[in-house]
N, C-alpha and C positions, 0 to 999 in steps of 0.2 A: 408118892411111895414114901412112908414114914421111916421105914427100916430097911434099907437096901441090903444090909448085911444078912439079914434073917431070910429074905426071899432069894438073895444069891445063893446062900448055902443050900436051901432046900433045893433050888434047881439044879446045882452042882451034884447033890446026893441023888437026884433022880436020873443023873446021866448027861446033864448039860456039859459041854466042853468050853471052858473059857477062850474067848477070841481076844478081848480086850479087858485086862484085870480092872475091877472097879476101883477108882481113885479120884482125888480131887483134881478137876481140870483147870485148864487156865481161865475158863469163864466163870469158875466159882461152884459148879455143882459137882456132885460126885456122880461119875458115869462110868459104866462098863458094858461090854457085850458078851453075851453067851451063843452057842450054837446047840440046838437041841438035837436028840437022837434021830430026828427025821432031816435034819440039815437046815432048819429054819433058824436064822440069826435074830436073836432078842437083844433089844438094848434097855437097861435099867438106867433110870436117873433119879436123883434125890437133890434138891436145894441143900446146899451147905448150911448146917446149922449155926446158929449165931453163939458164939462163946460167951 
């Protein structure tokens, strides 16, 4: 996933509920979880971009 923010915002606008806000995790990736309107948990992951 190249741009987690764009997909994240699209899912939230479509009614997904944030379970775990996306953020940089201790293992170095950006990660978060959403629950869709049907109750399914989705995880989004993106490698940390090099500065």
